[in-house]
LOSE-214626 format. One record per residue (C-alpha): residue number from 1; residue in one letter; x, y, z. Coordinates in steps of 0.05 Angstrom, whole numbers. Layout:
<pts>
<pt><i>NUM</i><aa>A</aa><east>X</east><north>Y</north><up>Z</up></pt>
...
</pts>
This chain:
<pts>
<pt><i>1</i><aa>M</aa><east>1381</east><north>-10</north><up>-1752</up></pt>
<pt><i>2</i><aa>A</aa><east>1401</east><north>-51</north><up>-1690</up></pt>
<pt><i>3</i><aa>A</aa><east>1387</east><north>-19</north><up>-1622</up></pt>
<pt><i>4</i><aa>E</aa><east>1458</east><north>-13</north><up>-1605</up></pt>
<pt><i>5</i><aa>E</aa><east>1472</east><north>28</north><up>-1672</up></pt>
<pt><i>6</i><aa>Q</aa><east>1420</east><north>76</north><up>-1653</up></pt>
<pt><i>7</i><aa>C</aa><east>1443</east><north>83</north><up>-1580</up></pt>
<pt><i>8</i><aa>S</aa><east>1514</east><north>95</north><up>-1607</up></pt>
<pt><i>9</i><aa>A</aa><east>1496</east><north>139</north><up>-1660</up></pt>
<pt><i>10</i><aa>P</aa><east>1433</east><north>181</north><up>-1635</up></pt>
<pt><i>11</i><aa>P</aa><east>1397</east><north>220</north><up>-1686</up></pt>
<pt><i>12</i><aa>R</aa><east>1382</east><north>296</north><up>-1676</up></pt>
<pt><i>13</i><aa>W</aa><east>1316</east><north>302</north><up>-1645</up></pt>
<pt><i>14</i><aa>R</aa><east>1264</east><north>348</north><up>-1671</up></pt>
<pt><i>15</i><aa>P</aa><east>1198</east><north>365</north><up>-1626</up></pt>
<pt><i>16</i><aa>I</aa><east>1134</east><north>367</north><up>-1655</up></pt>
<pt><i>17</i><aa>S</aa><east>1105</east><north>438</north><up>-1647</up></pt>
<pt><i>18</i><aa>L</aa><east>1069</east><north>458</north><up>-1579</up></pt>
<pt><i>19</i><aa>T</aa><east>1085</east><north>381</north><up>-1557</up></pt>
<pt><i>20</i><aa>H</aa><east>1145</east><north>342</north><up>-1523</up></pt>
<pt><i>21</i><aa>V</aa><east>1144</east><north>285</north><up>-1573</up></pt>
<pt><i>22</i><aa>E</aa><east>1209</east><north>283</north><up>-1614</up></pt>
<pt><i>23</i><aa>Y</aa><east>1226</east><north>247</north><up>-1678</up></pt>
<pt><i>24</i><aa>P</aa><east>1296</east><north>243</north><up>-1718</up></pt>
<pt><i>25</i><aa>A</aa><east>1297</east><north>307</north><up>-1762</up></pt>
<pt><i>26</i><aa>G</aa><east>1289</east><north>298</north><up>-1832</up></pt>
<pt><i>27</i><aa>D</aa><east>1251</east><north>228</north><up>-1819</up></pt>
<pt><i>28</i><aa>L</aa><east>1184</east><north>230</north><up>-1849</up></pt>
<pt><i>29</i><aa>T</aa><east>1164</east><north>158</north><up>-1823</up></pt>
<pt><i>30</i><aa>G</aa><east>1191</east><north>183</north><up>-1749</up></pt>
<pt><i>31</i><aa>Q</aa><east>1146</east><north>247</north><up>-1758</up></pt>
<pt><i>32</i><aa>M</aa><east>1083</east><north>208</north><up>-1777</up></pt>
<pt><i>33</i><aa>L</aa><east>1092</east><north>162</north><up>-1723</up></pt>
<pt><i>34</i><aa>A</aa><east>1109</east><north>219</north><up>-1673</up></pt>
<pt><i>35</i><aa>Y</aa><east>1036</east><north>250</north><up>-1694</up></pt>
<pt><i>36</i><aa>I</aa><east>1007</east><north>180</north><up>-1685</up></pt>
<pt><i>37</i><aa>S</aa><east>1035</east><north>171</north><up>-1616</up></pt>
<pt><i>38</i><aa>L</aa><east>994</east><north>231</north><up>-1594</up></pt>
<pt><i>39</i><aa>L</aa><east>930</east><north>194</north><up>-1608</up></pt>
<pt><i>40</i><aa>P</aa><east>921</east><north>181</north><up>-1530</up></pt>
<pt><i>41</i><aa>I</aa><east>916</east><north>257</north><up>-1515</up></pt>
<pt><i>42</i><aa>A</aa><east>863</east><north>263</north><up>-1575</up></pt>
<pt><i>43</i><aa>I</aa><east>825</east><north>203</north><up>-1539</up></pt>
<pt><i>44</i><aa>L</aa><east>826</east><north>239</north><up>-1473</up></pt>
<pt><i>45</i><aa>V</aa><east>801</east><north>307</north><up>-1505</up></pt>
<pt><i>46</i><aa>G</aa><east>743</east><north>262</north><up>-1539</up></pt>
<pt><i>47</i><aa>F</aa><east>727</east><north>230</north><up>-1474</up></pt>
<pt><i>48</i><aa>V</aa><east>719</east><north>301</north><up>-1438</up></pt>
<pt><i>49</i><aa>T</aa><east>681</east><north>326</north><up>-1497</up></pt>
<pt><i>50</i><aa>L</aa><east>631</east><north>268</north><up>-1496</up></pt>
<pt><i>51</i><aa>I</aa><east>624</east><north>268</north><up>-1417</up></pt>
<pt><i>52</i><aa>V</aa><east>607</east><north>350</north><up>-1420</up></pt>
<pt><i>53</i><aa>F</aa><east>561</east><north>344</north><up>-1474</up></pt>
<pt><i>54</i><aa>K</aa><east>526</east><north>268</north><up>-1465</up></pt>
<pt><i>55</i><aa>R</aa><east>537</east><north>262</north><up>-1390</up></pt>
<pt><i>56</i><aa>E</aa><east>524</east><north>184</north><up>-1394</up></pt>
<pt><i>57</i><aa>L</aa><east>543</east><north>141</north><up>-1338</up></pt>
<pt><i>58</i><aa>H</aa><east>576</east><north>84</north><up>-1378</up></pt>
<pt><i>59</i><aa>T</aa><east>622</east><north>136</north><up>-1420</up></pt>
<pt><i>60</i><aa>I</aa><east>637</east><north>165</north><up>-1348</up></pt>
<pt><i>61</i><aa>S</aa><east>657</east><north>98</north><up>-1318</up></pt>
<pt><i>62</i><aa>F</aa><east>699</east><north>81</north><up>-1384</up></pt>
<pt><i>63</i><aa>F</aa><east>737</east><north>147</north><up>-1373</up></pt>
<pt><i>64</i><aa>G</aa><east>742</east><north>125</north><up>-1299</up></pt>
<pt><i>65</i><aa>G</aa><east>774</east><north>61</north><up>-1321</up></pt>
<pt><i>66</i><aa>L</aa><east>825</east><north>97</north><up>-1363</up></pt>
<pt><i>67</i><aa>I</aa><east>844</east><north>142</north><up>-1304</up></pt>
<pt><i>68</i><aa>L</aa><east>854</east><north>82</north><up>-1260</up></pt>
<pt><i>69</i><aa>N</aa><east>897</east><north>51</north><up>-1314</up></pt>
<pt><i>70</i><aa>E</aa><east>941</east><north>111</north><up>-1315</up></pt>
<pt><i>71</i><aa>G</aa><east>951</east><north>104</north><up>-1242</up></pt>
<pt><i>72</i><aa>L</aa><east>969</east><north>36</north><up>-1248</up></pt>
<pt><i>73</i><aa>N</aa><east>1019</east><north>52</north><up>-1295</up></pt>
<pt><i>74</i><aa>W</aa><east>1051</east><north>100</north><up>-1256</up></pt>
<pt><i>75</i><aa>V</aa><east>1056</east><north>49</north><up>-1198</up></pt>
<pt><i>76</i><aa>L</aa><east>1080</east><north>-5</north><up>-1242</up></pt>
<pt><i>77</i><aa>K</aa><east>1138</east><north>39</north><up>-1270</up></pt>
<pt><i>78</i><aa>H</aa><east>1163</east><north>63</north><up>-1199</up></pt>
<pt><i>79</i><aa>I</aa><east>1160</east><north>-10</north><up>-1175</up></pt>
<pt><i>80</i><aa>L</aa><east>1198</east><north>-36</north><up>-1231</up></pt>
<pt><i>81</i><aa>Q</aa><east>1241</east><north>23</north><up>-1244</up></pt>
<pt><i>82</i><aa>E</aa><east>1265</east><north>-3</north><up>-1312</up></pt>
<pt><i>83</i><aa>P</aa><east>1302</east><north>53</north><up>-1352</up></pt>
<pt><i>84</i><aa>R</aa><east>1284</east><north>69</north><up>-1422</up></pt>
<pt><i>85</i><aa>P</aa><east>1332</east><north>49</north><up>-1482</up></pt>
<pt><i>86</i><aa>C</aa><east>1399</east><north>87</north><up>-1493</up></pt>
<pt><i>87</i><aa>G</aa><east>1393</east><north>117</north><up>-1425</up></pt>
<pt><i>88</i><aa>G</aa><east>1333</east><north>161</north><up>-1442</up></pt>
<pt><i>89</i><aa>A</aa><east>1352</east><north>193</north><up>-1507</up></pt>
<pt><i>90</i><aa>H</aa><east>1303</east><north>244</north><up>-1505</up></pt>
<pt><i>91</i><aa>A</aa><east>1309</east><north>310</north><up>-1460</up></pt>
<pt><i>92</i><aa>S</aa><east>1234</east><north>324</north><up>-1446</up></pt>
<pt><i>93</i><aa>L</aa><east>1205</east><north>258</north><up>-1405</up></pt>
<pt><i>94</i><aa>T</aa><east>1159</east><north>260</north><up>-1350</up></pt>
<pt><i>95</i><aa>T</aa><east>1194</east><north>201</north><up>-1320</up></pt>
<pt><i>96</i><aa>E</aa><east>1256</east><north>163</north><up>-1332</up></pt>
<pt><i>97</i><aa>Y</aa><east>1225</east><north>94</north><up>-1327</up></pt>
<pt><i>98</i><aa>G</aa><east>1203</east><north>60</north><up>-1384</up></pt>
<pt><i>99</i><aa>M</aa><east>1169</east><north>-10</north><up>-1361</up></pt>
<pt><i>100</i><aa>P</aa><east>1115</east><north>-13</north><up>-1376</up></pt>
<pt><i>101</i><aa>S</aa><east>1099</east><north>36</north><up>-1431</up></pt>
<pt><i>102</i><aa>S</aa><east>1043</east><north>83</north><up>-1413</up></pt>
<pt><i>103</i><aa>H</aa><east>1022</east><north>99</north><up>-1487</up></pt>
<pt><i>104</i><aa>A</aa><east>1021</east><north>24</north><up>-1501</up></pt>
<pt><i>105</i><aa>Q</aa><east>982</east><north>7</north><up>-1433</up></pt>
<pt><i>106</i><aa>F</aa><east>937</east><north>65</north><up>-1449</up></pt>
<pt><i>107</i><aa>I</aa><east>916</east><north>55</north><up>-1522</up></pt>
<pt><i>108</i><aa>W</aa><east>907</east><north>-20</north><up>-1511</up></pt>
<pt><i>109</i><aa>F</aa><east>861</east><north>-9</north><up>-1457</up></pt>
<pt><i>110</i><aa>F</aa><east>821</east><north>33</north><up>-1494</up></pt>
<pt><i>111</i><aa>V</aa><east>816</east><north>-15</north><up>-1555</up></pt>
<pt><i>112</i><aa>V</aa><east>802</east><north>-75</north><up>-1519</up></pt>
<pt><i>113</i><aa>Y</aa><east>746</east><north>-43</north><up>-1475</up></pt>
<pt><i>114</i><aa>F</aa><east>717</east><north>-14</north><up>-1539</up></pt>
<pt><i>115</i><aa>F</aa><east>721</east><north>-84</north><up>-1573</up></pt>
<pt><i>116</i><aa>L</aa><east>680</east><north>-113</north><up>-1515</up></pt>
<pt><i>117</i><aa>F</aa><east>634</east><north>-52</north><up>-1512</up></pt>
<pt><i>118</i><aa>L</aa><east>618</east><north>-62</north><up>-1582</up></pt>
<pt><i>119</i><aa>Y</aa><east>606</east><north>-133</north><up>-1586</up></pt>
<pt><i>120</i><aa>L</aa><east>578</east><north>-146</north><up>-1519</up></pt>
<pt><i>121</i><aa>R</aa><east>543</east><north>-88</north><up>-1496</up></pt>
<pt><i>122</i><aa>M</aa><east>513</east><north>-59</north><up>-1561</up></pt>
<pt><i>123</i><aa>H</aa><east>460</east><north>-107</north><up>-1593</up></pt>
<pt><i>124</i><aa>Q</aa><east>432</east><north>-102</north><up>-1660</up></pt>
<pt><i>125</i><aa>T</aa><east>360</east><north>-74</north><up>-1654</up></pt>
<pt><i>126</i><aa>N</aa><east>340</east><north>-65</north><up>-1726</up></pt>
<pt><i>127</i><aa>N</aa><east>338</east><north>-108</north><up>-1790</up></pt>
<pt><i>128</i><aa>A</aa><east>401</east><north>-89</north><up>-1820</up></pt>
<pt><i>129</i><aa>R</aa><east>446</east><north>-140</north><up>-1781</up></pt>
<pt><i>130</i><aa>C</aa><east>497</east><north>-149</north><up>-1841</up></pt>
<pt><i>131</i><aa>V</aa><east>509</east><north>-76</north><up>-1845</up></pt>
<pt><i>132</i><aa>E</aa><east>509</east><north>-74</north><up>-1773</up></pt>
<pt><i>133</i><aa>L</aa><east>562</east><north>-123</north><up>-1765</up></pt>
<pt><i>134</i><aa>L</aa><east>603</east><north>-99</north><up>-1827</up></pt>
<pt><i>135</i><aa>W</aa><east>615</east><north>-28</north><up>-1791</up></pt>
<pt><i>136</i><aa>R</aa><east>628</east><north>-63</north><up>-1728</up></pt>
<pt><i>137</i><aa>H</aa><east>686</east><north>-103</north><up>-1764</up></pt>
<pt><i>138</i><aa>I</aa><east>708</east><north>-47</north><up>-1801</up></pt>
<pt><i>139</i><aa>L</aa><east>715</east><north>1</north><up>-1738</up></pt>
<pt><i>140</i><aa>S</aa><east>750</east><north>-62</north><up>-1699</up></pt>
<pt><i>141</i><aa>I</aa><east>802</east><north>-64</north><up>-1758</up></pt>
<pt><i>142</i><aa>I</aa><east>816</east><north>9</north><up>-1754</up></pt>
<pt><i>143</i><aa>L</aa><east>823</east><north>9</north><up>-1681</up></pt>
<pt><i>144</i><aa>L</aa><east>870</east><north>-47</north><up>-1679</up></pt>
<pt><i>145</i><aa>S</aa><east>913</east><north>-15</north><up>-1730</up></pt>
<pt><i>146</i><aa>L</aa><east>917</east><north>47</north><up>-1691</up></pt>
<pt><i>147</i><aa>A</aa><east>938</east><north>9</north><up>-1630</up></pt>
<pt><i>148</i><aa>L</aa><east>991</east><north>-27</north><up>-1665</up></pt>
<pt><i>149</i><aa>A</aa><east>1015</east><north>39</north><up>-1695</up></pt>
<pt><i>150</i><aa>V</aa><east>1018</east><north>74</north><up>-1629</up></pt>
<pt><i>151</i><aa>S</aa><east>1056</east><north>17</north><up>-1601</up></pt>
<pt><i>152</i><aa>Y</aa><east>1109</east><north>15</north><up>-1657</up></pt>
<pt><i>153</i><aa>S</aa><east>1120</east><north>87</north><up>-1653</up></pt>
<pt><i>154</i><aa>R</aa><east>1141</east><north>88</north><up>-1584</up></pt>
<pt><i>155</i><aa>V</aa><east>1197</east><north>33</north><up>-1607</up></pt>
<pt><i>156</i><aa>Y</aa><east>1214</east><north>72</north><up>-1668</up></pt>
<pt><i>157</i><aa>L</aa><east>1221</east><north>131</north><up>-1630</up></pt>
<pt><i>158</i><aa>M</aa><east>1263</east><north>102</north><up>-1579</up></pt>
<pt><i>159</i><aa>Y</aa><east>1216</east><north>118</north><up>-1523</up></pt>
<pt><i>160</i><aa>H</aa><east>1214</east><north>48</north><up>-1500</up></pt>
<pt><i>161</i><aa>S</aa><east>1236</east><north>-18</north><up>-1518</up></pt>
<pt><i>162</i><aa>G</aa><east>1196</east><north>-72</north><up>-1549</up></pt>
<pt><i>163</i><aa>R</aa><east>1194</east><north>-108</north><up>-1488</up></pt>
<pt><i>164</i><aa>Q</aa><east>1165</east><north>-45</north><up>-1451</up></pt>
<pt><i>165</i><aa>V</aa><east>1116</east><north>-38</north><up>-1500</up></pt>
<pt><i>166</i><aa>L</aa><east>1098</east><north>-113</north><up>-1500</up></pt>
<pt><i>167</i><aa>Y</aa><east>1084</east><north>-112</north><up>-1427</up></pt>
<pt><i>168</i><aa>G</aa><east>1044</east><north>-46</north><up>-1431</up></pt>
<pt><i>169</i><aa>G</aa><east>997</east><north>-73</north><up>-1483</up></pt>
<pt><i>170</i><aa>V</aa><east>988</east><north>-141</north><up>-1438</up></pt>
<pt><i>171</i><aa>A</aa><east>972</east><north>-98</north><up>-1377</up></pt>
<pt><i>172</i><aa>G</aa><east>926</east><north>-50</north><up>-1414</up></pt>
<pt><i>173</i><aa>S</aa><east>886</east><north>-107</north><up>-1441</up></pt>
<pt><i>174</i><aa>V</aa><east>881</east><north>-145</north><up>-1377</up></pt>
<pt><i>175</i><aa>V</aa><east>859</east><north>-80</north><up>-1337</up></pt>
<pt><i>176</i><aa>A</aa><east>809</east><north>-69</north><up>-1400</up></pt>
<pt><i>177</i><aa>V</aa><east>773</east><north>-134</north><up>-1393</up></pt>
<pt><i>178</i><aa>V</aa><east>774</east><north>-131</north><up>-1314</up></pt>
<pt><i>179</i><aa>W</aa><east>744</east><north>-66</north><up>-1312</up></pt>
<pt><i>180</i><aa>F</aa><east>692</east><north>-76</north><up>-1369</up></pt>
<pt><i>181</i><aa>F</aa><east>664</east><north>-133</north><up>-1328</up></pt>
<pt><i>182</i><aa>I</aa><east>668</east><north>-92</north><up>-1262</up></pt>
<pt><i>183</i><aa>T</aa><east>631</east><north>-39</north><up>-1299</up></pt>
<pt><i>184</i><aa>Q</aa><east>578</east><north>-91</north><up>-1330</up></pt>
<pt><i>185</i><aa>E</aa><east>564</east><north>-133</north><up>-1267</up></pt>
<pt><i>186</i><aa>L</aa><east>574</east><north>-85</north><up>-1206</up></pt>
<pt><i>187</i><aa>L</aa><east>567</east><north>-13</north><up>-1233</up></pt>
<pt><i>188</i><aa>T</aa><east>514</east><north>-22</north><up>-1287</up></pt>
<pt><i>189</i><aa>P</aa><east>458</east><north>-46</north><up>-1235</up></pt>
<pt><i>190</i><aa>L</aa><east>476</east><north>19</north><up>-1192</up></pt>
<pt><i>191</i><aa>F</aa><east>471</east><north>69</north><up>-1252</up></pt>
<pt><i>192</i><aa>P</aa><east>392</east><north>75</north><up>-1246</up></pt>
<pt><i>193</i><aa>R</aa><east>400</east><north>95</north><up>-1170</up></pt>
<pt><i>194</i><aa>I</aa><east>457</east><north>141</north><up>-1186</up></pt>
<pt><i>195</i><aa>A</aa><east>420</east><north>177</north><up>-1245</up></pt>
<pt><i>196</i><aa>A</aa><east>364</east><north>191</north><up>-1195</up></pt>
<pt><i>197</i><aa>W</aa><east>412</east><north>226</north><up>-1142</up></pt>
<pt><i>198</i><aa>P</aa><east>393</east><north>298</north><up>-1135</up></pt>
<pt><i>199</i><aa>I</aa><east>464</east><north>322</north><up>-1158</up></pt>
<pt><i>200</i><aa>S</aa><east>458</east><north>276</north><up>-1222</up></pt>
<pt><i>201</i><aa>E</aa><east>393</east><north>308</north><up>-1241</up></pt>
<pt><i>202</i><aa>F</aa><east>420</east><north>375</north><up>-1228</up></pt>
<pt><i>203</i><aa>F</aa><east>476</east><north>362</north><up>-1282</up></pt>
<pt><i>204</i><aa>L</aa><east>437</east><north>319</north><up>-1327</up></pt>
<pt><i>205</i><aa>V</aa><east>471</east><north>258</north><up>-1314</up></pt>
<pt><i>206</i><aa>R</aa><east>440</east><north>200</north><up>-1351</up></pt>
<pt><i>207</i><aa>D</aa><east>437</east><north>127</north><up>-1352</up></pt>
<pt><i>208</i><aa>T</aa><east>425</east><north>91</north><up>-1419</up></pt>
<pt><i>209</i><aa>S</aa><east>446</east><north>24</north><up>-1397</up></pt>
<pt><i>210</i><aa>L</aa><east>380</east><north>-9</north><up>-1415</up></pt>
<pt><i>211</i><aa>I</aa><east>382</east><north>13</north><up>-1488</up></pt>
<pt><i>212</i><aa>P</aa><east>417</east><north>-32</north><up>-1525</up></pt>
<pt><i>213</i><aa>N</aa><east>435</east><north>11</north><up>-1586</up></pt>
<pt><i>214</i><aa>I</aa><east>444</east><north>82</north><up>-1558</up></pt>
<pt><i>215</i><aa>L</aa><east>463</east><north>109</north><up>-1629</up></pt>
<pt><i>216</i><aa>W</aa><east>396</east><north>80</north><up>-1667</up></pt>
<pt><i>217</i><aa>F</aa><east>356</east><north>102</north><up>-1605</up></pt>
<pt><i>218</i><aa>E</aa><east>383</east><north>174</north><up>-1612</up></pt>
<pt><i>219</i><aa>Y</aa><east>373</east><north>178</north><up>-1685</up></pt>
<pt><i>220</i><aa>T</aa><east>300</east><north>151</north><up>-1683</up></pt>
<pt><i>221</i><aa>V</aa><east>280</east><north>201</north><up>-1624</up></pt>
<pt><i>222</i><aa>T</aa><east>312</east><north>256</north><up>-1655</up></pt>
<pt><i>223</i><aa>R</aa><east>285</east><north>245</north><up>-1725</up></pt>
<pt><i>224</i><aa>S</aa><east>220</east><north>238</north><up>-1697</up></pt>
<pt><i>225</i><aa>E</aa><east>219</east><north>297</north><up>-1649</up></pt>
<pt><i>226</i><aa>A</aa><east>237</east><north>338</north><up>-1709</up></pt>
<pt><i>227</i><aa>R</aa><east>184</east><north>314</north><up>-1754</up></pt>
<pt><i>228</i><aa>N</aa><east>131</east><north>325</north><up>-1702</up></pt>
<pt><i>229</i><aa>R</aa><east>161</east><north>396</north><up>-1690</up></pt>
<pt><i>230</i><aa>Q</aa><east>163</east><north>411</north><up>-1763</up></pt>
<pt><i>231</i><aa>R</aa><east>89</east><north>387</north><up>-1767</up></pt>
<pt><i>232</i><aa>K</aa><east>71</east><north>436</north><up>-1709</up></pt>
<pt><i>233</i><aa>L</aa><east>102</east><north>491</north><up>-1741</up></pt>
<pt><i>234</i><aa>G</aa><east>68</east><north>482</north><up>-1813</up></pt>
<pt><i>235</i><aa>T</aa><east>3</east><north>477</north><up>-1771</up></pt>
<pt><i>236</i><aa>K</aa><east>18</east><north>546</north><up>-1740</up></pt>
<pt><i>237</i><aa>V</aa><east>37</east><north>574</north><up>-1810</up></pt>
<pt><i>238</i><aa>Q</aa><east>-23</east><north>555</north><up>-1836</up></pt>
</pts>
């Protein structure tokens, strides 16, 4: 349906329970896309959980980049002041401006930064190189698909025009590249010093920037410690 037709005959919007995201009543595709558009909230919750339980400086920096990206989006919206399509078809909106799309800018920052982290920050340390590369490629395809789905949902649900989503995606991607290299070249050399601060030691903040594959490292260390404790426990029982 053309945008003009959608605006002249707007659908009856129905909100998802406990959220302000709306979709056309009776539209299963719209309902599915409305849930997909909530993905940035799930990502934020995941980051807070990781920071609380891992307390790793690169994760904190990644999260800080997301917050700065959101702040930049707010500034751009209030500078450009481009209205949303159809004069703002939805009643519950945090801002009347739609350029650039905050959802698109958020999800493309996350995906592009994650790509860079996955292929430049993490390095293979064991012999299963083919398996390692395979899961990276599969994860990249999944993330790319989710980013495209979130972007499309904002146009389908008439929160943004295609142009607003496109510029949001470009802005998020550019900020992700810049922030990644700031983190790698400027912040990462400071991480050992930051981790040694008394307040960092008090809150158990750690620096794993010198460990190429943190997943493999944590797996091997945990497995080794579990075996040692099991061996000691067996000795005591005897």
